[in-house]
C-alpha positions as CSV (number, residue, x, y, z in Angstrom):
1,M,131.7,151.1,149.5
2,S,128.5,151.3,151.4
3,R,126.0,148.5,151.6
4,A,123.4,150.6,149.7
5,T,125.8,151.4,146.9
6,A,126.9,147.8,146.6
7,G,123.2,146.8,146.5
8,R,122.5,149.3,143.7
9,M,125.5,148.0,141.7
10,A,124.4,144.4,142.1
11,E,120.9,145.4,140.9
12,E,122.3,147.2,137.8
13,I,124.5,144.2,137.0
14,R,121.5,141.9,137.3
15,R,119.3,144.2,135.2
16,A,122.0,144.5,132.5
17,S,122.3,140.7,132.4
18,V,118.5,140.2,132.0
19,E,118.4,142.8,129.3
20,S,121.3,141.2,127.5
21,Q,119.6,137.8,127.6
22,A,116.3,139.3,126.4
23,A,118.0,141.0,123.5
24,S,119.8,137.7,122.6
25,S,116.5,135.8,122.8
26,S,114.7,138.4,120.7
27,A,117.5,138.3,118.1
28,T,117.2,134.5,118.0
29,R,113.4,134.7,117.5
30,W,113.8,137.2,114.7
31,A,116.6,135.1,113.0
32,W,114.8,131.8,113.2
33,P,111.9,132.7,111.0
34,S,114.3,134.0,108.4
35,V,115.8,130.6,108.2
36,L,112.4,129.0,108.0
37,R,111.5,131.1,105.0
38,W,113.5,128.8,102.8
39,I,111.9,125.6,104.2
40,P,108.7,127.0,105.9
41,T,107.9,124.1,108.2
42,S,108.3,122.8,111.7
43,T,106.9,120.1,114.0
44,D,104.3,122.6,115.3
45,R,103.2,123.3,111.7
46,I,102.9,119.5,111.0
47,I,100.6,119.1,114.0
48,A,98.6,122.2,113.0
49,A,98.3,120.9,109.4
50,E,97.2,117.5,110.8
51,K,94.6,119.2,113.0
52,R,93.2,121.1,110.0
53,L,93.1,117.9,107.9
54,L,91.4,115.9,110.6
55,S,88.7,118.7,111.0
56,L,87.1,116.8,108.0
57,V,86.6,113.8,110.3
58,K,83.4,113.9,112.3
59,T,84.4,111.3,114.9
60,G,86.0,112.8,118.0
61,Y,89.7,111.9,118.7
62,V,92.6,112.5,121.1
63,Q,96.0,113.4,119.8
64,E,99.0,112.6,122.0
65,Q,102.8,112.3,121.9
66,V,103.6,108.9,123.3
67,N,106.9,108.8,125.1
68,I,108.9,105.7,124.0
69,G,112.1,106.7,125.8
70,S,115.5,107.0,124.4
71,G,115.8,103.3,123.5
72,P,114.6,99.9,124.4
73,P,115.3,99.2,128.1
74,G,118.9,98.0,128.5
75,S,119.6,98.5,124.8
76,K,123.2,99.1,123.8
77,V,122.4,99.4,120.2
78,R,123.7,102.7,118.9
79,W,121.1,103.2,116.1
80,F,118.2,103.5,118.6
81,R,119.6,105.1,121.7
82,S,120.2,108.8,121.4
83,S,123.5,110.2,122.5
84,S,121.8,112.7,124.7
85,D,119.4,110.2,126.1
86,Q,116.5,112.6,125.2
87,P,113.1,110.8,125.0
88,R,111.5,110.2,121.7
89,F,107.8,110.4,120.9
90,I,105.3,108.7,118.6
91,N,102.5,111.0,117.3
92,T,99.3,109.1,118.0
93,V,95.6,109.8,117.3
94,T,92.9,107.6,119.0
95,F,89.3,107.9,117.8
96,D,86.2,107.6,119.9
97,S,84.6,104.2,119.8
98,Q,82.0,102.0,121.3
99,D,82.9,100.0,124.4
100,N,84.4,96.6,123.7
101,S,85.2,97.5,120.0
102,P,88.2,95.6,118.7
103,T,91.3,97.7,118.4
104,L,92.7,98.5,114.9
105,V,96.1,100.1,114.7
106,M,96.9,101.8,111.4
107,V,100.5,102.3,110.1
108,H,101.2,104.6,107.1
109,G,103.6,104.0,104.2
110,Y,106.8,105.6,103.0
111,G,106.5,109.4,102.4
112,A,103.1,109.5,104.2
113,S,101.8,109.9,107.7
114,Q,98.7,108.9,109.6
115,G,96.6,111.7,108.2
116,F,96.5,110.0,104.9
117,F,93.7,107.8,106.3
118,F,91.5,110.9,106.9
119,R,88.8,109.5,104.5
120,N,88.6,106.3,106.5
121,F,88.5,107.2,110.2
122,D,84.8,107.8,110.5
123,A,83.7,104.5,108.9
124,L,86.3,102.4,110.7
125,A,85.7,104.1,114.0
126,S,82.0,102.9,113.8
127,R,83.3,99.3,114.2
128,F,86.7,99.6,115.8
129,R,88.7,101.5,118.4
130,V,91.0,103.1,115.8
131,I,94.5,104.2,116.7
132,A,96.8,105.7,114.0
133,I,100.4,106.6,114.4
134,D,103.3,108.4,112.7
135,Q,106.2,106.0,112.6
136,L,109.5,107.1,114.3
137,G,111.1,109.7,112.0
138,W,107.9,110.6,110.1
139,G,105.0,113.0,110.4
140,G,104.6,114.6,113.8
141,S,106.7,112.0,115.6
142,S,110.3,112.6,116.8
143,R,112.8,112.8,114.0
144,P,116.1,111.6,115.5
145,D,119.3,111.4,113.4
146,F,119.1,108.3,111.3
147,T,122.3,106.4,112.2
148,C,121.4,102.9,110.7
149,K,124.0,101.4,108.5
150,S,122.4,98.1,107.5
151,T,119.1,96.4,106.6
152,E,119.0,94.7,110.0
153,E,119.5,98.0,112.0
154,T,116.9,99.8,109.8
155,E,114.3,97.2,110.3
156,A,114.9,97.3,114.0
157,W,114.6,101.1,114.0
158,F,110.9,100.7,113.1
159,I,110.0,97.4,114.7
160,D,111.6,98.2,118.1
161,S,110.2,101.7,118.3
162,F,106.7,100.3,117.5
163,E,107.1,97.7,120.2
164,E,108.1,100.5,122.7
165,W,105.1,102.4,121.6
166,R,102.9,99.3,122.1
167,K,104.2,98.9,125.7
168,A,103.7,102.5,126.5
169,K,100.1,102.2,125.3
170,N,99.6,98.9,127.1
171,L,98.1,97.3,124.0
172,T,97.7,93.6,123.3
173,N,95.4,91.5,121.1
174,F,94.9,94.1,118.4
175,I,94.4,94.1,114.6
176,L,97.4,95.6,112.8
177,L,97.0,97.3,109.4
178,G,99.9,98.6,107.4
179,H,100.0,100.3,104.0
180,S,102.9,100.0,101.6
181,F,106.2,100.4,103.5
182,G,104.0,100.4,106.7
183,G,102.8,96.9,105.5
184,Y,106.4,95.8,105.3
185,V,107.0,97.1,108.9
186,A,103.7,95.5,110.2
187,A,104.6,92.2,108.7
188,K,108.1,92.2,110.1
189,Y,106.7,93.2,113.5
190,A,104.1,90.4,113.4
191,L,106.9,87.9,112.6
192,K,108.8,89.1,115.7
193,H,105.9,89.7,118.0
194,P,103.0,87.5,116.8
195,E,101.6,87.1,120.4
196,H,100.2,90.6,120.3
197,I,98.4,90.5,116.9
198,Q,94.9,89.1,116.3
199,H,94.9,89.7,112.6
200,L,97.3,91.3,110.1
201,I,96.0,93.5,107.2
202,L,98.5,94.4,104.5
203,V,97.3,97.1,102.1
204,G,99.4,97.2,98.9
205,P,102.4,96.0,101.0
206,A,105.9,96.7,99.7
207,G,108.8,94.3,100.0
208,F,107.5,90.9,99.1
209,T,109.8,90.1,96.3
210,S,113.4,90.8,95.4
211,E,114.7,92.0,92.1
212,S,115.9,88.5,91.2
213,E,112.5,87.0,92.0
214,H,110.7,89.7,90.0
215,K,112.9,89.3,86.9
216,S,112.0,92.7,85.4
217,E,113.3,92.9,81.9
218,W,112.5,96.6,81.7
219,L,114.5,97.4,84.8
220,T,117.5,95.4,83.6
221,K,117.5,97.3,80.3
222,F,117.0,100.6,82.1
223,R,120.0,100.0,84.4
224,A,122.2,99.6,81.4
225,T,121.4,103.1,80.1
226,W,123.2,106.3,81.3
227,K,119.9,107.5,82.9
228,G,119.6,104.2,84.7
229,T,123.2,104.5,86.0
230,I,122.5,108.0,87.3
231,V,119.2,107.0,89.0
232,N,120.8,103.9,90.6
233,H,123.7,106.0,91.9
234,L,121.3,108.5,93.4
235,W,119.4,105.6,95.0
236,E,122.5,104.1,96.5
237,S,123.5,107.5,97.7
238,N,120.2,107.7,99.6
239,F,118.9,110.6,97.6
240,T,115.2,110.8,98.6
241,P,112.3,112.6,97.0
242,Q,112.0,114.7,100.1
243,K,115.4,116.3,99.4
244,I,113.9,117.7,96.2
245,I,111.1,119.3,98.2
246,R,113.5,120.8,100.7
247,G,115.9,122.0,98.0
248,L,113.1,123.9,96.3
249,G,112.6,126.0,99.5
250,P,109.5,128.3,99.2
251,W,108.6,126.7,95.8
252,G,108.3,123.2,97.5
253,P,104.6,123.7,98.4
254,D,103.7,124.3,94.8
255,L,105.3,121.1,93.6
256,V,103.4,119.2,96.3
257,R,100.2,120.9,95.2
258,R,100.8,119.8,91.6
259,Y,101.4,116.2,92.8
260,T,98.3,115.9,95.0
261,S,96.1,117.6,92.5
262,A,97.2,115.2,89.8
263,R,97.4,111.9,91.8
264,F,94.2,112.4,93.7
265,G,92.5,114.4,91.1
266,S,92.7,114.0,87.3
267,Y,94.8,110.8,87.6
268,S,92.7,109.2,90.4
269,S,91.4,105.7,89.8
270,G,88.3,106.4,91.9
271,D,86.7,109.2,93.9
272,M,88.6,112.5,93.3
273,L,89.4,114.7,96.3
274,T,87.2,117.8,96.7
275,E,88.8,121.2,96.5
276,G,88.8,121.5,100.2
277,E,90.2,118.0,100.8
278,S,92.9,118.6,98.2
279,R,94.0,121.9,99.8
280,L,94.2,120.5,103.3
281,L,96.0,117.3,102.2
282,T,98.5,119.3,100.2
283,D,99.3,121.5,103.1
284,Y,99.7,118.5,105.4
285,V,101.8,116.5,102.9
286,Y,104.2,119.4,102.3
287,H,104.9,119.9,106.0
288,T,105.5,116.2,106.6
289,L,107.8,115.9,103.6
290,A,109.8,119.1,104.1
291,A,110.7,118.5,107.8
292,K,114.0,117.1,109.0
293,A,115.2,114.0,107.2
294,S,115.0,111.0,109.5
295,G,112.8,107.9,108.8
296,E,112.9,108.6,105.1
297,L,116.6,107.6,105.0
298,C,115.6,104.0,105.4
299,L,115.0,103.7,101.7
300,K,118.3,102.3,100.4
301,Y,118.7,99.9,103.3
302,I,115.3,98.3,102.9
303,F,114.9,98.4,99.1
304,S,117.1,98.3,96.1
305,F,116.4,100.5,93.1
306,G,113.0,99.6,91.8
307,A,111.5,99.2,95.3
308,F,112.6,95.6,95.5
309,A,113.2,94.3,99.1
310,R,116.7,93.5,100.1
311,K,115.2,91.0,102.6
312,P,111.9,90.1,100.9
313,L,108.9,89.0,103.0
314,L,108.3,86.1,100.6
315,Q,111.3,84.3,102.1
316,S,109.6,84.4,105.5
317,A,106.1,83.2,104.4
318,S,106.5,79.8,105.9
319,E,107.2,81.4,109.3
320,W,104.0,83.4,109.4
321,K,102.0,83.0,112.6
322,V,99.2,85.5,112.3
323,P,96.1,85.2,110.0
324,T,96.5,87.7,107.2
325,T,94.4,89.6,104.7
326,F,96.0,91.4,101.7
327,I,94.2,94.3,100.1
328,Y,95.1,95.7,96.8
329,G,93.5,98.3,94.5
330,Y,92.9,97.0,91.0
331,D,95.4,99.6,89.7
332,D,97.9,99.2,92.5
333,W,101.5,99.2,91.1
334,M,102.4,96.8,93.9
335,N,101.9,93.4,92.3
336,F,99.5,91.1,94.1
337,Q,101.1,88.1,92.6
338,G,103.8,88.3,95.4
339,A,101.0,87.8,97.9
340,Q,99.7,84.8,95.9
341,Q,103.2,83.2,96.0
342,A,103.5,83.9,99.7
343,R,100.1,82.3,100.4
344,K,101.3,79.0,99.0
345,D,103.9,78.7,101.8
346,M,101.8,80.2,104.7
347,K,100.5,77.9,107.4
348,V,97.9,80.4,108.6
349,P,94.7,81.5,107.0
350,C,95.3,84.0,104.2
351,E,93.0,86.0,102.0
352,I,93.7,88.3,99.1
353,I,91.1,91.0,98.3
354,R,91.2,93.4,95.3
355,V,89.2,96.6,95.3
356,P,88.0,98.2,92.1
357,Q,88.5,101.9,91.3
358,G,91.6,102.1,93.4
359,G,95.3,102.4,93.0
360,H,98.1,102.2,95.5
361,F,96.2,104.6,97.8
362,V,93.1,102.5,97.5
363,F,91.8,103.9,100.9
364,I,91.7,107.4,99.3
365,D,90.6,106.4,95.8
366,N,87.8,104.1,96.9
367,P,87.0,104.5,100.6
368,S,83.8,102.6,100.6
369,G,85.3,99.6,98.8
370,F,88.3,99.7,101.2
371,H,86.0,99.7,104.2
372,L,84.2,96.7,102.9
373,A,87.5,94.9,102.5
374,V,88.5,95.7,106.1
375,F,85.2,94.7,107.6
376,H,85.3,91.4,105.6
377,A,88.8,90.8,106.8
378,C,87.8,91.3,110.4
379,R,84.4,89.7,110.3
380,R,85.2,87.3,113.1
381,F,85.9,90.2,115.5
382,L,82.8,92.2,114.6
383,S,79.6,91.1,116.4
384,A,77.4,92.4,113.6
385,V,79.0,90.1,111.0
386,H,78.5,86.3,110.8
387,V,81.8,84.7,111.7
388,D,81.5,81.8,109.3
389,D,80.3,83.9,106.4
390,Q,83.0,83.5,103.7
391,T,80.9,85.3,101.1
392,V,82.8,88.3,99.8
393,P,80.6,91.4,99.7
394,E,79.6,92.8,96.4
395,G,82.0,95.5,95.4
396,I,85.2,93.7,96.1
397,T,86.9,90.6,94.7
398,A,88.7,87.7,96.3
399,V,91.6,86.1,94.4
């Protein structure tokens, strides 16, 4: 065989190989969308929906994926370190601010993501350097397989990933704000790493009391019914609301639309969403809920049925080391009495503020009242506010 012939044969083999790979790649690209038709979402779509929602915000911002590695340095804990050692990322948005503004880090609640604060970013960025994140396993952050098998491991999943994010961002001396389950995580983080936190703001925080402390007569009776038995079984089986959204496939977006239109529309305690806000939030919420299950699977390990904490924060109140402000909407289903009980045992300054015309999502229901509460909570860090002024602004109530 001549050298020329051998060369032509090698070229034909190479070309055939390239064409075969191209055909395989093309088939994959065509097959993949057909799978997505049932659950029409992806990480790219989450980020795109986030960008559209944040187009309502006038303040400039930077969105980034912060690399937190595959696990804490030297960690041998299986729940955090990925088997493939692939890095994990925390979706982060940082808003433009004035020089020397105090840093405010915002952490969303269960079933939510940082975009839920879209009505607050402009007002808060006028006084703070605002940074909002999607917790590990939520929103546009990485969604690794959830391998936790206990309350301790589940708490560490969120606390340690947040600490790795803080290190990557080189943050210290910041104000930490957490809503609902994010409040639980923020409080647990502050208990473990108080040296980094200037002030803690807990907005309708979950997890302050256990079922035995709450003594709910209604829940006890409901558990005894066949319906209660089924619901409790589903809870202990880690059946999450997000699984319903995924199970509905292409009908999932309509269910989310019905929820957002009702919760932030006709059933809102305060300012209803505009049609444009509702449309953009619905799209965003759907994509964040329908994506791969990850952080959502914390539910049964952190709470028992009825959203009662398995390791309630009330038991750690005496160990609190960071000054704290609680913020509740008047119509919040989270009971502020838990915060009142905790305050009795706290050895640090503690305030409880209630905001009218607001439910559990008080920052959406009554943004202006919520902003007043946050500014009041942080008055000693804001130069425009008198540090010693204990007077609660008109429009909110201290309890």
